[in-house]
C-alpha positions in Angstrom: 0.0 0.0 0.0 2.5 2.6 -1.1 2.0 6.4 -0.6 4.4 8.5 -2.6 5.2 12.2 -3.3 8.1 14.1 -5.0 9.6 17.4 -3.9 11.0 20.3 -5.9 14.5 18.8 -5.9 13.2 15.5 -7.5 13.5 13.4 -4.3 10.8 10.7 -4.1 9.3 10.2 -0.7 7.7 6.8 -0.1 5.7 5.3 2.8 4.6 1.7 2.8 3.1 -1.0 5.2 4.8 -4.2 6.3 3.3 -6.8 8.6 0.3 -8.9 9.2 -3.2 -7.8 8.2 -4.3 -7.3 11.8 -1.2 -5.4 12.9 2.0 -4.1 11.3 4.2 -1.1 10.8 4.6 1.9 8.5 8.0 2.7 7.1 9.4 5.7 5.2 12.2 5.8 2.6 13.3 8.3 0.0 15.3 8.3 -3.2 17.1 11.4 -4.5 17.1 12.4 -8.1 19.3 10.2 -10.3 19.9 7.8 -7.4 19.4 4.0 -7.9 18.9 3.0 -4.2 16.4 3.9 -1.6 17.4 5.2 1.8 17.4 3.0 4.9 13.8 2.5 6.1 12.7 4.7 9.0 9.8 3.6 11.2 6.8 5.9 11.1 4.7 4.6 14.0 6.4 4.8 17.4 4.3 2.0 18.9 5.2 -1.2 17.2 2.6 -3.1 15.2 0.0 -0.3 15.7 -1.2 0.0 12.1 -3.6 -2.4 10.3 -3.0 -3.7 6.8 -6.0 -5.7 5.5 -5.7 -3.6 2.3 -6.5 -2.0 0.0 -8.6 0.4 2.1 -6.4 0.9 5.2 -2.6 1.0 5.8 -1.6 4.7 6.2 -1.9 7.9 4.3 0.9 10.4 3.8 1.2 13.9 2.4 4.4 15.9 1.7 4.2 19.6 2.4 7.0 21.4 0.6 7.9 24.4 2.7 9.1 27.7 1.0 12.7 27.4 2.5 13.1 24.2 4.4 13.1 20.5 3.3 9.4 20.1 3.8 7.1 18.3 6.3 5.6 14.8 6.0 2.3 14.3 7.7 0.9 10.8 8.3 -2.5 9.4 9.5 -3.6 5.9 10.1 -6.1 3.7 12.0 -5.7 1.4 15.0 -8.3 -1.2 16.0 -9.6 -2.3 19.4 -10.5 0.3 20.3 -10.8 2.5 17.2 -8.2 5.2 17.3 -7.2 7.7 14.6 -3.5 8.4 14.8 -1.3 11.1 13.5 2.4 11.9 13.3 4.8 14.2 11.3 8.5 14.0 10.6 11.1 15.7 12.7 13.6 18.3 11.2 15.7 17.2 8.3 13.7 14.0 7.8 15.7 12.4 10.7 12.7 10.5 12.0 9.1 11.0 13.1 7.5 12.4 16.2 5.9 10.0 18.7 2.4 9.1 17.3 -0.6 11.0 18.7 -4.2 9.7 19.0 -6.4 12.4 17.5 -9.7 10.6 18.4 -10.8 7.4 20.1 -14.1 5.8 19.3 -15.4 2.9 21.4 -18.9 2.6 20.1 -18.4 1.5 16.5 -16.3 -0.5 13.9 -14.3 1.5 11.4 -12.7 -0.4 8.5 -11.0 2.2 6.3 -8.1 4.4 7.2 -8.1 8.2 7.7 -6.7 10.5 5.0 -4.4 13.5 5.6 -3.6 16.6 3.5 -2.2 20.1 3.8 -3.0 23.3 2.0 0.6 24.7 2.0 -0.4 27.5 4.3 -0.1 25.9 7.7 -3.4 24.0 7.7 -3.5 20.2 8.1 -6.7 18.3 7.4 -7.6 14.7 8.5 -10.8 13.1 7.2 -12.4 9.7 7.7 -15.9 8.2 7.6 -17.7 6.6 10.6 -21.0 6.1 12.2 -23.1 8.9 13.5 -25.1 6.6 15.9 -24.0 3.5 17.8 -23.8 0.3 15.8 -25.0 2.0 12.7 -25.1 0.6 9.2 -23.4 2.2 6.2 -26.5 4.4 5.5 -25.9 6.1 8.9 -22.3 6.8 8.5 -20.8 10.2 7.6 -17.5 11.9 6.6 -15.7 13.6 9.5 -13.0 16.3 9.4 -10.5 17.5 11.9 -8.4 20.6 11.1 -5.1 21.9 12.5 -4.5 25.6 12.0 -0.9 25.4 13.2 0.8 22.8 11.0 -0.2 19.8 13.1 0.7 21.1 16.6 -3.0 20.7 17.6 -6.3 19.8 16.0 -9.9 21.0 16.5 -12.8 18.8 17.3 -14.2 16.6 14.5 -17.1 17.9 12.4 -19.5 16.1 10.0 -19.0 17.5 6.4 -21.1 15.1 4.3 -24.9 14.9 3.9 -26.5 12.7 6.5 -28.8 11.2 3.8 -25.9 9.9 1.7 -24.1 7.7 4.3 -20.6 6.3 3.6 -19.6 2.9 2.3 -17.9 1.2 5.2 -14.9 -0.6 3.6 -14.2 1.9 0.8 -11.4 4.4 1.5 -11.8 8.1 1.0 -9.2 10.6 0.0 -8.7 14.3 1.0 -6.8 16.8 -1.0 -6.2 20.6 -0.6 -4.9 23.5 -2.7 -4.8 26.9 -1.0 -8.4 27.5 0.2 -10.0 24.6 -1.8 -10.4 21.3 0.1 -11.7 18.2 -1.6 -12.8 14.8 -0.4 -13.7 11.9 -2.7 -15.7 9.2 -0.9 -18.3 6.5 -1.7 -21.8 7.1 -0.4 -24.2 4.5 0.9 -27.6 6.2 0.9 -30.3 3.7 2.0 -27.5 1.2 1.8 -27.9 0.9 -2.0 -26.9 4.3 -3.4 -23.1 3.7 -3.4 -22.0 6.1 -6.1 -18.7 8.0 -5.8 -19.2 11.5 -4.3 -17.2 14.7 -4.1 -17.1 17.1 -1.1 -15.8 20.5 -2.1 -15.0 23.5 0.1 -13.7 26.8 -1.2 -13.4 28.5 2.2 -10.6 26.5 3.7 -12.7 23.6 5.0 -15.4 25.6 6.7 -18.4 24.6 4.5 -18.7 21.8 1.9 -20.9 21.1 -1.1 -21.6 17.4 -1.5 -21.9 16.3 -5.2 -22.5 12.9 -6.9 -19.6 12.1 -9.2 -21.0 8.9 -10.7 -23.8 6.6 -9.5 -23.4 2.9 -8.6 -26.6 1.1 -7.3 -25.3 -1.9 -5.3 -26.5 -3.3 -2.0 -23.1 -4.3 -0.8 -19.7 -2.6 -0.1 -17.5 -3.1 -3.2 -14.2 -2.2 -1.3 -12.8 0.6 -3.5 -10.1 3.3 -3.4 -9.9 6.8 -4.9 -7.1 9.3 -5.6 -6.4 12.9 -6.6 -3.8 14.5 -8.8 -2.8 18.1 -9.1 -1.9 19.4 -12.6 -0.6 22.7 -13.8 -4.1 24.0 -14.4 -6.7 21.6 -12.9 -7.0 19.0 -10.2 -8.2 15.5 -11.2 -9.9 12.7 -9.3 -9.9 8.9 -10.1 -12.3 6.2 -8.9 -14.0 2.9 -9.7 -17.5 2.1 -10.8 -18.8 -1.4 -11.6 -15.4 -2.8 -12.4 -14.2 0.1 -14.5 -11.8 2.9 -13.5 -12.4 6.5 -14.4 -10.9 9.9 -13.9 -12.1 13.5 -14.5 -11.2 17.0 -13.7 -12.9 18.5 -10.7 -14.6 21.1 -12.8 -15.7 18.6 -15.4 -17.0 15.5 -13.6 -19.6 14.8 -16.3 -16.8 14.2 -18.8 -15.3 11.2 -17.1 -12.7 9.2 -19.0 -12.0 5.4 -18.7 -9.1 3.4 -20.3 -9.6 1.5 -23.5 -9.7 -2.2 -24.1 -11.5 -4.7 -21.9 -11.1 -5.8 -18.3 -10.0 -9.4 -17.8 -11.6 -9.4 -14.3 -12.3 -6.1 -12.5 -10.4 -2.8 -13.0 -9.8 -1.4 -9.5 -7.7 0.8 -7.2 -6.9 3.6 -9.7 -3.9 5.9 -9.2 -3.4 9.1 -11.1 -0.7 11.7 -11.7 -0.4 14.7 -14.1 2.9 16.3 -15.3 3.7 19.9 -16.2 2.6 19.3 -19.8 -0.8 18.4 -18.6 -0.4 14.7 -19.5 -2.1 12.3 -17.1 -1.0 8.7 -16.3 -3.8 6.4 -15.0 -2.7 3.1 -13.4 -4.8 0.4 -11.9 -5.0 -3.3 -11.1 -7.1 -5.9 -12.9 -8.2 -8.7 -10.6 -11.2 -10.6 -9.1 -12.3 -10.1 -5.5 -11.4 -7.2 -3.2 -7.9 -8.1 -1.9 -6.2 -9.4 -5.0 -3.9 -6.7 -6.4 -4.1 -8.2 -9.9 -2.1 -7.3 -13.0 -0.7 -3.8 -13.2 -2.0 -1.7 -16.2 -1.6 1.9 -17.2 -2.6 4.3 -19.9 -1.3 7.8 -20.8 -3.7 10.7 -21.8 -3.0 14.2 -23.1 -4.2 17.4 -21.5 -7.6 17.1 -23.2 -7.9 13.5 -21.9 -7.3 11.9 -25.3 -5.3 8.6 -25.1 -1.6 8.8 -26.0 -0.9 5.1 -25.5 -2.7 1.8 -25.5 -3.6 0.3 -22.1 -1.2 -2.2 -20.7 1.2 -4.0 -20.4 -0.5 -6.3 -17.8 2.8 -8.2 -17.2 3.5 -7.4 -13.6 1.5 -8.4 -10.5 0.4 -6.0 -7.7 0.8 -7.7 -4.3 -2.4 -8.9 -2.6 -4.1 -6.1 -0.7 -2.0 -3.4 -2.4 -2.5 -0.6 -4.9 -0.3 1.4 -7.3 1.0 4.9 -6.7 2.5 7.4 -9.2 4.8 10.4 -8.9 5.7 12.8 -11.7 9.4 13.5 -12.1 10.9 16.9 -13.0 11.4 15.9 -16.6 7.7 15.0 -17.1 8.2 11.3 -16.9 6.3 9.1 -14.4 7.4 6.6 -11.7 4.8 3.9 -10.8 5.3 2.1 -7.5 3.3 -1.0 -6.5 
């Protein structure tokens, strides 16, 4: 379950999970530009075996906040079971290690299956989002998306607030993703209205996370949780979001959700767990797995699109296998090429 980012110097920052499905650890490595080897793994969680890794909907989430003068700050959020605890840490100076993990919130009255997601807006705000029940022992239709915000770079966080529509619920084992640019905050999540309206949805705030508009991206009428993931990518002009619906993966610009694009060819089993990245030329690489079931990683596929979302390559090559429970991740290098990690 890799989480990756690249900084202005071309260094790739990577976090990954290692361990049993019921308890394991998060590790951080980096690789500088033109290097061939990764750095020595650094533990992220200070309490051993305190992350869960059923996959693909948990593990941990990482965001790299490139500061104006320093080396940048890494923020990480993850989930602990029994009892449910949402946990946060950030790196120390000079990427020497990570601060002791902090419990942001503990919930004793429910089960939460999917990890929290973390992002920053580059202006000192850190956002952590997740979905959970609004009443004790609730079904998916009575879940909601929650948000906690730090105004001081992660020193402290405010109380959680509900930001989604109560009528739309949230699909229990589908992970959500939060993304921020300046005062715009976005959350892609799968709803569960009446336990059957499980379309992909977008929460959008243009006032720094104070208020949100909840919009349907694409419907999916299904009476069971399909276990899906979703991702964002920032381009030079627009932000894009990727998701799965009925065994097909899609992406679209935030301002053009009705013009969703899917890769060509036919799925062998089920196209799932899309990852997306856009370079400075506006070209977008979409990667995904093709596999049956919900934990199988499947064969790795990708397709390249131009700035107008027209295909620049055929989908493929479907020769490598993504590990069980894992997903691909993509970063864009300074020369416009892409690195896919899986």
